[in-house]
C-alpha positions, 0 to 999 in steps of 0.5 A, spaced: 880 745 114 882 751 117 879 752 123 878 745 124 872 747 128 868 751 123 861 751 124 856 753 118 854 759 122 861 762 122 862 760 115 856 764 113 859 770 117 865 770 114 862 770 107 857 776 109 863 780 112 867 779 105 873 777 110 877 774 105 878 768 100 875 761 101 881 756 100 880 750 096 885 744 096 885 739 091 889 732 091 888 725 088 888 718 090 894 716 087 900 711 088 906 715 091 911 709 091 912 704 097 914 710 102 908 715 101 900 714 102 896 714 096 893 721 099 899 724 098 897 730 094 891 731 098 896 731 104 900 736 101 895 741 098 891 741 105 896 742 109 899 748 105 891 751 104 890 750 112 897 754 113 895 759 108 888 760 111 891 760 118 896 765 117 892 770 114 885 769 118 882 766 112 878 759 111 880 753 108 875 748 106 875 740 106 879 738 100 877 735 093 880 728 094 878 723 088 880 726 081 884 724 075 889 719 076 892 714 071 889 708 073 895 703 072 894 701 079 889 699 085 891 706 088 890 710 083 883 712 082 880 715 075 875 720 075 873 722 068 875 729 066 868 732 065 865 729 071 871 732 075 870 739 072 863 739 073 864 737 080 869 742 082 864 748 078 858 745 083 862 746 089 865 753 087 858 755 085 855 753 091 859 758 095 858 763 090 850 763 090 851 765 098 855 771 096 863 768 096 866 771 090 874 770 091 877 763 092 884 760 092 885 753 089 891 749 091 893 743 087 897 738 089 896 734 083 896 736 076 897 733 069 894 736 062 887 733 063 886 735 071 889 742 069 884 743 063 878 741 067 880 746 072 881 752 067 875 750 064 871 750 070 874 756 073 874 760 067 866 759 066 865 762 073 869 768 072 866 770 066 859 768 068 859 769 075 864 775 076 868 770 081 875 771 082 879 765 082 887 764 083 889 757 082 896 754 084 899 748 082 904 746 088 910 743 083 909 749 078 911 754 084 917 750 086 919 749 079 918 757 078 922 759 084 928 754 082 927 750 088 926 743 084 927 741 077 921 737 076 923 734 069 927 730 074 924 730 081 917 728 078 913 724 082 914 721 090 921 723 089 925 728 093 920 734 094 914 730 095 917 726 100 920 732 104 914 735 104 910 729 107 916 729 112 915 736 114 907 734 115 908 728 119 914 724 118 911 717 121 907 717 114 914 716 110 916 709 111 920 703 107 925 708 104 930 702 105 927 699 099 930 704 095 937 703 097 938 696 093 933 698 087 936 701 080 929 702 077 925 706 082 919 706 076 917 700 078 914 703 085 911 709 081 917 713 083 920 719 079 926 722 083 930 720 089 926 720 095 933 718 099 935 725 098 929 728 102 929 731 108 925 735 113 928 741 113 927 741 105 920 740 106 919 746 111 923 750 106 918 748 100 912 749 104 914 756 106 916 758 099 909 756 096 905 759 102 909 766 101 909 765 093 901 764 093 901 770 098 905 775 094 900 773 088 893 774 091 895 780 094 896 784 088 890 788 087 890 787 079 888 780 080 881 781 079 879 775 075 882 768 074 889 766 075 892 759 073 900 759 075 902 755 070 899 759 065 903 765 068 897 771 067 890 772 069 885 769 064 878 769 062 
């Protein structure tokens, strides 16, 4: 959340003055190998949302943490898509009821069910409540910028490990396990975390923030936008 010491009074003033969008990060609780924490998606989305808000004088909100992860291991928490979609809509609708119209949603976690739920919830609010909601999936941005081949580096690999290194390198551990392992999939890894670096993480973070800033500053963006769909949609 940015600012960290935000009070409800300051939030009320921010909304009433129409200062800017509210930035909402969404992640998941999901296993990310033997080297990254189960809230990796939350960490990435929240860090980007907070830095985006800090740079632009906006407000970022506490993250939505439990979402839709495939429940194949104890660290993967699955929330049914309808439950998650209704929850997301309720959160956004709360702020709309107090006069907030513009939102930026930063997604650190995706998947078809997740994206469909987000599109459905946000599109209804754009149609019914005249909201303007721009939604960005972090890995889609990195793919579109040509920085990451997400067909190979899918999960807990180079790019996610690099960004976590840049956020807090102490959160990355046990990388030595992978040096002798031929099949990283048993750890829930799709990609190569051994190629990660702090410098790449900083580059990825900066690129994502710049991308979001460029899109949301477009005066033509007055409705719902989902970066994996490529154009405004209601």
